[in-house]
N, C-alpha and C positions, 0 to 999 in steps of 0.2 A: 504494499497498501505506499502509494504516497505520502512525504511528508507534510504537503499539501492542503486536504486532505481534514477533518478534525468530524470525529464521534458525534452521535448526539450523548452519548453515555460521559462522555469527558465534556461538551457544552452547556448539561446540566448542574454542573459544578460550579462555571463560569457568576459572580456578580453584575450587576449590571448596574450601574453607571450615571451617572446625566454630566455631563462635564459645564452645562450649561448654568449648572445652581447646584455643581456639589452632590447629588439627592445620588440617596444607596438604597434603590431596588427588590433587596438583595438575589438569590440564585435562582440561577431559570430553571431547575429544577420547582422550584413552586410557583413559576409562570408558565407565558406557551408562547408559541408561536404560529400563527394564522399563516398554511401554503393555498397558494390557486391547485388548479387545476395541472401546468403544467411545471408545480414543482419550483415556485422561483418562490420565498417570503416577500408578503408581504403587508404581515405586520405583529407585534409584540405586544399584547397582553397584560399587562402586570396588575397580578392582584395585589392590593389595600384592605387586610384588612383590621379593622381598627378593636380587636378582644383576638387575646389568647387563647378566646376558646375558636376555634373556625364554622363547627356546627350549631353555635350561636351567635355567633362576630354580624354586623353590618358591612357584604362581602360589598367594596365598590371595586373599579377597576380603573382601568386607561389604556386603549387603543393607539400605540408607538409607527406610525409606519415605517416598514424596515427604511424607506429612505435618509431616514431618520441614525441610523444605527453605521456610527463613520468607523469604528473599528471590532473586531474579535480578533483579544490580545491572548493569552495562553493564561492568563484568567478572571479574566476580565470583559466586557461586551459593555463598548464605551455608544453613547449616545449625547446627544449634540439637540435636543430640542429646546424652546421655549414652552414654558404649564400653557399659554394660554393657547398652543397649539393644542395638547393632549385632546385627544376627544374623551371626557372623560363617562362613565353609566356603574351599574348597580346587575347585579347578578341574582 
């Protein structure tokens, strides 16, 4: 396997960081990626749990277009997006 490839099982451990405001959004394993029918990454779905107990928590999510992902590093996924550009919703 070529070294340019990254396995999803490795990416799960990557922390998501927004360089625009320095916010950390937990690890990819606690979030999700939307992939279109052609296999292209479209969105990062970042969940924000307001409670330590997910079952009782108020689950909000942020939808970040893949175009704002600037770099997939060795242990981080770097995004650069202003808060006003993030689509927010509730599960």
